[in-house]
C-alpha positions in Angstrom: 124.1 57.1 92.5 120.9 57.6 94.5 120.4 59.7 97.6 117.9 58.8 100.2 115.8 61.7 101.5 114.0 61.2 104.7 110.8 63.3 105.1 109.9 64.5 108.5 106.6 65.9 109.5 106.9 69.2 111.4 104.1 69.9 113.8 103.0 73.5 114.2 103.5 75.0 117.6 100.7 77.5 117.0 97.3 77.0 118.6 94.2 77.0 116.4 93.4 80.5 117.5 97.0 81.7 116.6 96.8 80.0 113.3 93.5 81.7 112.5 94.9 85.0 113.5 97.9 84.5 111.2 95.6 83.6 108.3 93.6 86.7 108.8 96.8 88.8 109.0 98.2 87.2 105.8 94.9 87.7 104.0 94.9 91.4 105.0 98.5 91.8 103.6 97.5 90.2 100.3 94.3 92.4 100.1 96.5 95.5 100.6 98.8 94.7 97.7 98.3 96.7 94.5 95.8 95.1 92.1 97.9 95.6 89.1 98.8 98.7 87.1 96.7 99.1 83.9 98.2 100.4 80.7 96.1 103.5 81.0 98.4 106.6 81.0 98.4 108.7 84.2 96.7 111.6 82.3 93.7 109.4 81.5 93.4 108.2 85.1 93.6 111.8 86.4 90.9 113.0 84.1 88.7 110.1 85.0 89.1 110.4 88.8 90.4 113.7 90.0 88.2 116.6 91.2 89.6 120.1 91.7 88.1 122.1 94.5 90.4 125.1 94.7 91.2 128.1 92.5 89.3 129.7 89.7 88.5 126.4 88.1 86.7 123.8 90.1 85.4 120.5 88.8 86.8 117.4 87.0 90.5 117.7 86.1 90.9 118.4 82.4 94.1 118.6 80.4 92.2 120.7 77.9 93.0 123.7 80.2 96.7 122.8 80.4 97.6 120.6 77.4 101.3 121.0 78.0 101.0 119.0 81.2 99.6 115.8 79.6 103.0 114.5 78.4 104.5 115.2 81.8 101.8 113.2 83.5 102.1 110.3 81.1 105.9 110.2 81.5 105.3 109.9 85.3 103.0 106.9 84.7 104.1 103.7 86.4 104.5 101.9 83.1 106.6 104.8 81.6 110.3 104.2 80.8 111.0 107.8 82.0 112.7 108.0 85.4 113.3 111.7 85.9 111.7 114.9 84.6 113.1 118.4 85.3 111.0 121.5 84.4 112.1 125.1 84.1 109.0 127.3 84.2 107.3 130.5 85.3 104.6 130.6 88.0 100.9 129.7 88.0 101.0 127.1 85.2 99.3 124.3 87.0 102.4 122.3 87.9 101.6 122.0 91.6 98.1 120.9 90.8 99.5 118.2 88.6 101.9 117.2 91.5 99.0 116.4 93.8 96.9 114.7 91.0 99.9 112.4 90.5 100.2 111.8 94.2 96.5 110.7 94.2 97.3 108.4 91.3 100.1 106.8 93.2 98.0 106.5 96.4 95.2 104.8 94.4 97.5 102.1 93.1 99.5 101.8 96.3 102.8 103.0 94.9 105.4 104.3 97.3 107.1 105.3 99.4 106.7 108.9 98.2 108.5 112.1 99.2 107.1 115.6 98.6 109.7 118.4 99.2 108.8 122.1 99.1 110.4 125.4 100.1 110.5 124.5 103.8 109.0 122.0 106.2 106.1 124.2 107.3 105.2 125.0 103.6 105.4 121.3 102.6 103.0 120.2 105.5 100.7 123.2 104.9 100.5 122.3 101.2 99.7 118.7 102.1 96.9 119.9 104.4 95.4 122.6 102.1 95.8 121.1 98.7 96.3 117.3 98.8 93.7 116.7 101.5 90.8 118.5 99.7 91.7 116.7 96.5 91.7 113.3 98.2 88.3 114.1 99.8 86.7 115.5 96.6 88.0 112.6 94.5 86.7 109.9 97.0 90.1 108.7 97.8 90.2 109.6 101.5 89.3 106.0 102.6 92.6 104.8 101.2 94.5 106.7 103.9 94.9 104.1 106.6 97.6 103.2 109.2 100.1 100.6 108.3 100.2 99.1 111.9 98.0 99.3 114.9 99.4 101.1 118.0 99.5 99.2 121.2 97.7 100.2 124.4 94.5 101.2 122.6 96.0 104.3 121.0 94.4 105.2 117.8 96.5 105.4 114.7 94.9 107.2 111.7 97.8 107.0 109.2 96.8 110.6 108.4 98.9 113.4 109.9 99.9 116.9 108.8 103.0 115.6 107.1 102.4 111.9 106.5 99.8 109.9 104.6 99.8 106.1 105.0 98.2 104.0 102.4 98.2 100.4 101.2 101.3 99.4 103.2 103.4 102.5 102.2 103.3 106.2 102.7 103.7 109.7 101.4 105.7 112.2 103.4 106.0 116.0 103.3 109.4 117.5 104.2 111.5 120.6 103.8 114.9 120.8 102.1 116.7 122.0 105.3 116.5 118.8 107.3 119.3 116.5 106.3 118.1 113.8 108.7 114.6 113.6 107.2 115.8 113.7 103.6 117.9 110.6 104.2 115.7 108.8 106.7 113.5 106.8 104.3 113.8 105.3 100.8 111.5 107.0 98.3 110.4 105.5 95.0 108.5 108.7 94.1 110.2 112.1 94.6 108.2 115.2 93.9 110.6 118.1 94.4 109.2 121.7 94.2 110.5 125.2 94.6 114.1 124.1 94.0 115.2 127.8 93.5 114.8 128.5 97.2 116.7 125.4 98.5 120.1 125.9 100.2 123.1 124.7 98.1 124.4 122.7 101.0 123.2 121.4 104.3 125.9 122.6 106.7 128.6 120.8 104.7 126.5 117.5 104.4 125.7 117.8 100.7 123.0 119.2 98.4 119.4 118.6 99.6 118.2 117.6 96.1 121.0 115.1 95.8 120.2 113.7 99.2 116.6 113.1 98.2 117.4 111.7 94.8 119.8 109.2 96.3 117.0 107.7 98.4 115.5 106.4 95.1 118.6 104.6 93.8 117.4 101.1 95.0 114.2 101.4 93.0 116.1 101.4 89.7 113.8 101.9 86.6 110.8 102.0 88.9 111.7 105.3 90.5 110.0 108.6 89.4 111.6 111.9 90.1 109.7 115.1 89.3 111.7 118.4 89.6 
């Protein structure tokens, strides 16, 4: 039994100018896609690219100073099979510095969305401003922070605010643990959750804030990374 298939030519309703605009838009989307994740562990990328500009030590990031952090960084690599890491620690061991080095790593490769949660909203945004921003600048990564869309009416969109960094079609966001709405507003492939000991146990009967954040990663399956 044979089935006859009639082929019809569909004429485009776009003008030449509209078609050219569409090609430019599509090319920009392809250019913004990640170029591929190398097999290089995150620790090697961090040592090769990250510059520290705060604290007693300033200069290229080196795990020789904090060798106990190397395995943690490598398990947070994109090609790692580890999905969640939880750490019980004392203060001033370099964990927060690693958090921001890892965020730079994800920004460089266009991996997101990413959620950074600290003691409260003001603390999270201030930490973004005073620790992530200088690291991005010193490590020559600032140019990667760009808006995902253009605002209408001539308004300027930088993609770079106190609590949000837009990059390569995705974003990183700083929030506090007390806003149930913000914790569940967006999916998050990367969750960096600090200062858990000061979080409320429940958000006015709406559940635990850590659980709220973690559930936003469910759709990413084995690609999620959660760092407590």
